[in-house]
C-alpha positions in Angstrom: 0.0 0.0 0.0 1.4 3.4 -1.0 2.2 6.1 1.6 -0.7 8.3 0.5 -3.1 5.4 1.0 -1.6 4.6 4.4 -1.9 8.2 5.6 -5.5 8.4 4.3 -6.4 5.4 6.5 -4.9 7.2 9.5 -7.0 10.3 8.7 -10.1 8.2 8.2 -9.6 6.3 11.5 -8.5 9.4 13.5 -11.7 9.6 15.6 -11.2 6.0 16.7 -8.0 7.2 18.3 -9.6 10.2 19.9 -7.9 12.7 17.5 -9.4 15.1 15.1 -9.2 14.0 11.4 -8.1 17.6 10.6 -5.2 17.4 13.1 -4.1 14.1 11.6 -4.4 15.4 8.0 -2.7 18.8 8.5 -0.2 18.1 11.4 0.5 14.4 12.0 0.3 13.0 8.4 2.9 15.4 6.9 5.4 14.5 9.7 4.8 10.8 9.3 5.2 11.1 5.6 8.5 13.0 6.0 9.9 10.2 8.2 8.4 7.3 6.1 10.1 8.7 3.0 13.5 8.4 4.6 12.9 4.6 5.0 13.2 2.0 2.3 10.1 -0.1 2.7 6.4 0.5 2.8 5.8 -2.1 5.5 7.8 -3.8 8.2 7.5 -6.8 10.5 7.3 -6.2 14.2 7.6 -8.8 17.0 4.8 -9.1 19.4 3.6 -11.6 22.0 0.4 -13.6 21.9 -1.4 -10.7 23.7 -0.5 -8.5 20.7 1.9 -6.4 22.8 5.0 -5.3 20.9 8.3 -6.8 22.1 10.6 -4.1 23.6 14.4 -4.4 23.7 16.8 -2.5 25.9 19.9 -1.2 24.2 22.8 0.7 25.7 25.5 2.9 24.3 28.9 1.4 24.9 30.4 4.8 25.3 27.7 6.0 27.7 27.1 3.2 30.2 24.3 5.1 31.9 22.4 5.5 28.6 19.8 2.8 28.0 17.0 3.0 25.5 13.8 0.9 25.0 13.4 0.2 21.4 11.3 -1.8 19.0 12.8 -3.3 15.9 11.1 -3.2 12.6 12.3 -5.8 10.1 12.1 -5.7 6.3 11.2 -9.3 5.9 9.4 -12.0 7.9 12.6 -14.1 7.7 14.6 -11.4 9.3 12.1 -11.1 12.1 12.1 -14.8 12.7 15.9 -15.0 12.7 16.4 -12.0 15.1 18.5 -13.0 18.1 18.3 -16.6 17.0 15.2 -17.0 19.2 12.4 -19.4 18.2 10.1 -18.5 21.1 6.6 -19.9 20.2 5.0 -17.0 22.2 6.5 -14.4 19.9 5.1 -13.8 16.5 5.8 -11.3 13.7 3.1 -9.1 12.4 3.3 -6.8 9.3 2.3 -3.2 9.5 2.4 -0.2 7.1 5.3 2.1 7.9 3.2 5.1 8.6 1.0 3.1 11.1 4.2 2.0 12.9 5.3 5.6 13.2 1.8 6.6 14.4 1.9 4.0 17.1 5.3 5.2 18.2 3.6 8.4 19.4 1.5 6.5 21.9 4.1 4.1 23.1 5.3 6.0 26.2 7.9 3.4 27.4 9.5 3.3 23.9 12.3 5.7 23.1 12.6 4.8 19.4 12.0 2.3 16.6 15.0 0.9 14.7 14.0 0.2 11.1 16.3 -2.5 9.7 16.5 -1.7 6.0 18.6 -4.4 4.3 17.2 -8.0 4.3 19.6 -10.3 5.9 21.5 -7.5 7.7 20.4 -7.2 11.3 23.3 -5.0 12.4 22.4 -1.6 10.8 19.3 0.3 10.7 17.6 3.7 10.8 16.6 4.8 14.3 13.6 7.1 14.7 13.2 8.7 18.1 9.7 9.2 19.6 10.8 12.6 21.1 11.9 13.9 17.7 8.7 12.7 16.0 6.5 14.2 18.8 8.4 17.5 18.6 7.9 17.9 14.9 4.2 17.1 15.2 3.8 19.6 18.1 5.5 22.3 15.8 3.0 21.5 13.1 0.1 21.7 15.5 1.3 25.1 16.8 1.6 26.4 13.2 -2.0 25.2 12.5 -3.3 26.9 15.6 -1.7 30.2 14.6 -3.3 30.2 11.1 -6.3 32.5 10.6 -9.5 30.5 10.5 -10.8 32.3 7.3 -8.1 31.0 5.0 -9.7 30.0 1.7 
């Protein structure tokens, strides 16, 4: 599904998430589109448990021992998701989601610091990290710009 179709679904479903469709269309969708265009795939596989909760991983910076982050990994293929960390846990499954929907979910996942999008099939060592704080900050800027616009714009 193309990015525009993915974003339109988010606009159409906005009220289900307690958000104004106008806010999604004018503030959230443009930011999600910006981030999604930096990634290589239109959909990714995420690991989740049988209760449909996403599997979080804790990573730490080797140079900053005190710096730990909670991340979710997004895989380009089902095979990559299945092979991640060599685990064959029957309670963990991979589910495929459109990239914009993954980014949208990141906004609501408070314990999650970022999502690491692994871009090259077969390479689980390098990816693009998108931080929740950065995503939220850009959306808040968009909302502020919207609220400063005159209401009589034609």
